[in-house]
Structures are given as C-alpha cells and as structure tokens.
C-alpha positions as CSV (number, residue, x, y, z in Angstrom):
1,M,0.0,0.0,0.0
2,P,1.4,3.4,-0.9
3,S,2.8,5.4,2.0
4,P,2.9,9.2,2.5
5,R,6.5,9.2,1.4
6,H,5.7,7.3,-1.8
7,D,2.8,9.7,-2.6
8,T,4.8,12.8,-1.8
9,L,7.7,11.7,-4.1
10,I,5.2,11.2,-6.9
11,K,3.8,14.7,-6.3
12,L,7.3,16.1,-6.6
13,F,7.8,14.6,-10.1
14,A,4.2,15.3,-11.2
15,D,4.5,19.0,-10.2
16,R,7.6,19.4,-12.3
17,P,8.2,16.6,-14.8
18,Q,11.5,18.2,-15.8
19,L,12.9,16.8,-12.5
20,A,12.9,13.3,-13.9
21,V,14.8,14.4,-17.0
22,E,17.4,16.3,-14.9
23,I,18.0,13.3,-12.6
24,L,18.4,11.0,-15.6
25,R,20.7,13.3,-17.5
26,D,22.7,15.1,-14.8
27,F,22.9,12.5,-12.0
28,L,22.7,9.2,-13.8
29,G,24.2,10.0,-17.2
30,A,21.3,8.9,-19.4
31,D,21.3,10.1,-23.0
32,L,17.9,11.6,-23.6
33,P,16.5,13.6,-26.6
34,A,16.8,17.3,-26.3
35,T,13.3,18.7,-26.2
36,P,11.5,21.3,-24.0
37,L,8.2,19.4,-24.5
38,I,7.5,17.1,-21.5
39,R,4.0,16.1,-20.4
40,R,2.4,13.7,-18.0
41,E,0.8,10.6,-19.5
42,A,-1.8,8.2,-18.2
43,S,-0.1,5.8,-15.8
44,T,-2.3,2.8,-16.9
45,F,-1.0,1.9,-20.4
46,N,-2.1,-1.6,-21.1
47,T,-4.9,-2.3,-23.6
48,R,-6.8,-5.0,-21.7
49,P,-8.3,-4.8,-18.2
50,S,-5.6,-5.4,-15.7
51,D,-4.5,-3.5,-12.6
52,D,-1.0,-4.8,-12.6
53,I,0.3,-2.7,-15.5
54,E,0.0,0.6,-13.8
55,A,3.2,2.6,-13.1
56,D,3.5,5.3,-10.5
57,L,4.1,8.0,-13.0
58,V,4.6,8.2,-16.8
59,L,6.2,11.2,-18.5
60,V,6.5,11.7,-22.2
61,L,9.1,13.8,-24.1
62,G,8.2,15.4,-27.4
63,P,4.9,16.4,-29.1
64,P,1.8,14.2,-28.5
65,Q,1.7,13.1,-32.2
66,S,5.3,12.0,-32.3
67,P,6.8,11.3,-28.8
68,V,10.6,10.9,-28.8
69,H,11.1,9.3,-25.4
70,A,9.1,8.1,-22.4
71,I,10.1,7.9,-18.7
72,I,8.5,5.6,-16.2
73,V,9.0,6.9,-12.6
74,E,8.7,4.2,-9.9
75,I,9.0,4.9,-6.1
76,Q,10.3,1.7,-4.3
77,Q,10.7,1.7,-0.6
78,D,11.1,-2.1,-0.3
79,K,11.8,-5.1,-2.4
80,S,8.2,-6.3,-2.7
81,K,7.8,-5.5,-6.4
82,D,9.0,-8.2,-8.8
83,P,11.7,-6.4,-10.9
84,R,10.3,-8.1,-14.0
85,Q,7.3,-6.0,-13.6
86,L,9.4,-3.0,-14.5
87,A,10.4,-4.7,-17.7
88,R,6.7,-5.3,-18.4
89,Y,6.0,-1.6,-17.9
90,A,8.7,-0.6,-20.3
91,A,7.6,-3.1,-23.0
92,A,3.9,-2.1,-22.7
93,L,4.7,1.6,-23.0
94,W,7.1,1.0,-25.9
95,L,4.3,-0.9,-27.7
96,M,1.8,1.9,-27.0
97,L,3.9,4.9,-27.9
98,G,6.5,3.4,-30.3
99,C,9.4,5.3,-28.7
100,D,12.3,4.5,-26.4
101,V,11.5,4.1,-22.7
102,S,13.6,4.8,-19.6
103,V,12.6,3.4,-16.2
104,L,13.7,5.6,-13.3
105,V,13.4,4.0,-9.9
106,I,13.7,6.3,-6.8
107,C,14.7,4.3,-3.7
108,P,15.2,6.2,-0.4
109,D,16.7,3.0,1.1
110,R,20.3,2.0,0.0
111,K,19.7,-1.8,0.0
112,V,16.5,-1.4,-2.0
113,A,18.4,0.8,-4.5
114,E,21.0,-1.9,-4.9
115,H,18.3,-4.5,-5.4
116,Y,16.6,-2.7,-8.3
117,A,19.8,-1.5,-9.9
118,Q,20.6,-5.0,-11.2
119,P,19.9,-5.9,-14.8
120,I,16.4,-7.4,-15.1
121,E,15.9,-10.6,-17.1
122,S,12.4,-10.2,-18.4
123,G,11.9,-13.8,-19.4
124,L,11.6,-12.8,-23.0
125,T,14.7,-13.8,-25.0
126,G,16.8,-10.8,-25.8
127,F,14.9,-8.3,-23.7
128,R,17.1,-7.4,-20.7
129,L,16.2,-4.1,-18.9
130,R,18.7,-2.0,-17.0
131,P,16.6,0.5,-14.9
132,W,18.1,3.8,-13.9
133,V,18.1,3.9,-10.1
134,L,18.5,6.9,-7.8
135,G,19.3,5.8,-4.2
136,P,20.2,7.9,-1.2
137,D,23.9,8.0,-2.2
138,G,22.9,9.7,-5.5
139,I,20.9,12.5,-3.8
140,P,23.2,15.4,-2.9
141,A,23.4,17.0,0.5
142,I,22.4,20.5,-0.4
143,T,23.8,23.0,2.2
144,D,23.8,26.2,0.1
145,P,20.6,28.2,0.3
146,Q,21.1,29.5,-3.2
147,E,21.5,26.0,-4.6
148,A,18.4,24.9,-2.6
149,A,16.4,27.8,-4.0
150,A,17.4,26.9,-7.5
151,H,16.5,23.2,-7.1
152,L,13.8,23.2,-4.4
153,D,12.5,19.7,-5.3
154,L,15.9,18.2,-5.0
155,A,16.5,20.1,-1.8
156,A,13.3,18.6,-0.4
157,M,14.6,15.1,-1.3
158,S,18.0,16.1,0.3
159,V,16.1,16.8,3.5
160,M,14.5,13.4,3.3
161,V,17.9,11.6,3.0
162,H,20.4,13.9,4.7
163,G,18.1,15.8,7.1
164,R,20.1,14.7,10.1
165,D,22.7,17.2,9.0
166,R,21.3,20.5,10.4
167,K,23.0,22.5,7.6
168,V,20.8,20.7,5.0
169,I,17.6,21.8,6.7
170,E,18.9,25.3,7.4
171,A,19.7,25.7,3.7
172,F,16.3,24.4,2.7
173,T,14.3,26.6,5.1
174,A,16.4,29.7,4.3
175,A,15.5,29.2,0.6
176,L,11.8,28.8,1.0
177,P,10.5,32.4,1.6
178,D,12.1,33.9,-1.5
179,V,11.2,31.3,-4.0
180,T,8.5,32.3,-6.5
181,D,7.9,28.9,-8.1
182,E,4.1,28.2,-8.1
183,H,4.7,25.0,-6.1
184,A,7.1,26.6,-3.6
185,P,4.5,26.7,-0.8
186,D,4.2,22.9,-1.1
187,Y,7.8,22.0,-0.7
188,Y,8.1,22.3,3.0
189,E,5.2,20.0,3.4
190,Y,6.7,17.6,0.9
191,A,10.0,17.5,2.8
192,Y,8.1,17.1,6.1
193,D,5.9,14.3,4.8
194,M,8.9,12.3,3.4
195,S,11.1,12.6,6.5
196,T,11.5,10.4,9.5
197,P,10.2,11.7,12.9
198,E,13.7,12.6,13.9
199,I,14.2,14.9,10.9
200,R,10.7,16.3,11.4
201,H,11.5,17.4,14.9
202,L,14.7,19.1,13.7
203,M,12.7,20.9,11.0
204,E,10.3,22.2,13.5
205,E,13.1,23.3,15.8
206,I,14.8,25.2,13.0
207,M,11.6,26.8,11.8
208,K,10.8,28.0,15.3
209,S,14.0,29.9,15.4
210,A,13.9,31.1,11.8
211,S,12.9,34.5,10.4
212,T,9.5,35.9,11.4
213,R,8.7,35.7,7.7
214,W,7.7,32.1,8.6
215,P,5.4,32.5,11.6
216,V,4.2,28.9,11.5
217,Y,5.7,25.7,10.1
218,S,3.3,24.5,7.5
219,P,2.6,26.0,4.1
220,F,-1.1,25.5,4.8
221,A,-0.9,27.5,7.9
222,R,1.2,30.1,6.2
223,E,-1.6,30.7,3.7
224,H,-3.8,31.8,6.7
225,F,-1.2,34.0,8.4
226,G,0.6,37.2,7.6
227,R,4.3,37.4,7.3
228,G,4.6,39.0,10.7
229,K,4.8,37.2,14.0
230,A,2.4,34.4,14.7
231,E,0.1,36.2,16.9
232,G,-2.9,34.4,15.6
233,K,-4.3,37.1,13.4
234,V,-5.9,35.5,10.4
235,E,-6.0,37.7,7.3
236,G,-7.2,37.5,3.7
237,K,-10.3,35.5,4.1
238,A,-11.3,34.5,0.6
239,E,-14.7,35.1,-0.8
240,G,-16.9,32.2,-1.7
241,R,-15.7,29.8,1.0
242,T,-15.9,26.3,-0.3
243,E,-15.8,22.9,1.2
244,G,-12.3,22.5,-0.2
245,K,-11.1,25.5,1.8
246,A,-12.6,24.2,5.0
247,E,-10.8,20.8,4.5
248,E,-7.6,22.7,3.9
249,A,-8.1,24.8,7.0
250,A,-8.8,21.7,9.1
251,R,-5.7,20.1,7.8
252,S,-3.8,23.2,8.7
253,V,-5.0,23.0,12.3
254,L,-4.0,19.4,12.6
255,L,-0.6,20.0,11.1
256,V,0.2,22.9,13.4
257,L,-0.8,20.7,16.4
258,A,1.4,17.9,15.1
259,T,4.4,20.2,14.7
260,R,3.9,21.3,18.3
261,D,3.8,17.6,19.5
262,F,0.1,17.6,20.6
263,H,-1.5,14.2,20.7
264,V,-5.0,14.7,19.1
265,P,-7.5,12.1,20.2
266,D,-9.8,10.6,17.5
267,D,-12.9,12.4,18.8
268,I,-11.2,15.9,18.5
269,R,-9.6,15.0,15.2
270,T,-13.1,14.1,13.9
271,Q,-14.5,17.4,15.3
272,I,-11.9,19.4,13.4
273,T,-12.0,17.5,10.1
274,T,-15.8,17.5,9.9
275,C,-16.2,21.2,10.7
276,T,-17.3,23.2,7.7
277,D,-17.3,26.6,9.4
278,L,-14.2,28.3,8.0
279,A,-14.4,31.1,10.6
280,Q,-14.4,28.5,13.4
281,L,-11.5,26.6,11.8
282,E,-9.5,29.9,11.5
283,T,-10.1,30.5,15.1
284,W,-8.8,27.1,16.0
285,L,-5.8,27.6,13.7
286,T,-5.0,30.9,15.5
287,R,-5.2,29.3,18.9
288,A,-3.2,26.2,17.8
289,V,-0.1,28.4,17.3
290,T,0.1,29.5,21.0
291,A,-2.1,26.9,22.8
292,Q,-0.4,25.5,25.9
293,A,-2.9,22.6,26.1
294,L,-5.1,21.0,23.5
295,Q,-8.3,22.2,25.3
296,D,-7.1,25.8,24.7
297,L,-8.4,25.5,21.1
298,F,-12.0,25.3,22.4
299,N,-11.9,27.5,25.4
300,E,-13.4,31.0,24.9
301,V,-11.2,33.9,25.9
302,G,-13.0,36.0,28.4
C-alpha cells in the first residue's frame, strides 16, 4: 500500500516533470532527446483490463503526435515488487507509444536501490532491462541556500535523505521564503511528509528559530497567516468559502498541532475534520499556534 513518502515523491515529479529528466541526464548520465516538451501521460497503459500494469508516473518527451522518449517513474521503498514488472511496464509503454523508454526508480533506502539496480531478465529472449536507479547516495546533501532555492524539489529530497545534517535543513528553510515557483508553498510540506520523525523534529526546531517571515511551520498555515509574528491574526479571508477551503483549514489546524507535538484524540480529530465553518477553523488555527494545552483550542477567551 502506498505510503505518505511514496505519494509525496510522486507529487514532486508530477509537479515538475523536468525533475525526472534532470535526474536521468545530470545525475545518472542517461542520453535523452533534447526537447522542451514534457508532459504527464496516463499511468495505466495496457490495452486490456488489468490492474498490474500501472506505473506510479509516466512522462513523455516530445509532441503528442510523435513522442521521442518516455520515462516511467517508480518509487520503491522495499523489495516487494518483482523487478520483471518494471520490464513489463517498459515493454507495454514502448508498444503503445512506439518510442524508447527509460525506467527511473527512486529508492530512499540504500539496499532497496542496490536490489533494483541489477539488470532485469524479463523472461523474453533478448529483452534485458537495466533501470536507472536513484538511491540515497545519489541524492546530494544541499547545504547552500542559493542552490536549494534553484532546485527546491531536489532540496526537499535532500532533507528526506540527509536531514540529520542541520545545515541541509537550514539551507532548505532559508531558501523557501524567497522562491517564486508556483509550487514553492508545497515543498516544506513535501519534505516534512517524506522525512522520519527525527528529521521532522529538527525541521520544527529550526523553523521556530527562523525569520519571522515564517510564523508557523506548514505551508497550509502560512496561507492563513501574515508574514509578521504568529500572533494568531488570520487575514485575507477568501470570498466564496468552499468545502475544499474548509478541508484545507482543518488540515492546517491538525498539522500545526502535530508540529507542536500535541496528541490529538480521535474524537477531537473528527470534530476538526468535519467542521465546515471556515471562521471557526481559522479561530482554532489561530489558537493552535500559541495553545499550551489542546483544550485551549476550544476555550473561549474571556
């Protein structure tokens, strides 16, 4: 079953498909066609009903009418997938698109990376697949804020792998406020979701002592707060409050509580996630920043 880390890594590549090309070309030395055209393709690419020929992510280089290369991105955190399945993916996509196919496997674990880096005997005479594998040793430890700002997706992966090094997190968090990429608000959350509890705690510690331009520690919460101190003043209430915004606000409340090490019982979690009153959720979010006890969220000031 996919994990938060698995899903978050897929989001990184889906948000910016160029990342897969950069890893293959710059880190792994793959020879790919030179084209600025990269698009996401449907991940299910077999022609008969089957749920076992569905890759994590498929990217296609070149125009839709005449693709020049395809990249299958697979996130593997353990050795449970039969490597021959990767060969099946490549063969099926080659048949469908009629162009060369690269299989890029991202493995946060070193032993898993070694497992999938071996040549794959497909069982079909003459068809031997050699996937491109990026393991933890291939992900750089980015300690320069300028480099982190230029490659925020890689910097998030660097936090995941090298986050025990305080300089890696400091470079990543220093880069965040000044990045104008449309997905920049997501990267802190991506790094947080992909990391171990130990690295998460260090991220929270560093963010607490960071510039007041980051009053709280989640991009969701940042949307609701100004760039001044986290005094709980919520600004910029959007018109036309939708159910989606309420869900986002509820998630913000829970994430701020999590970063502050509050244990949230199931009944309170349900109360927060089922609330559709955006004003109430914003009140809880405001209180979550400074609450000394969980009950402070619900106590009226008076």
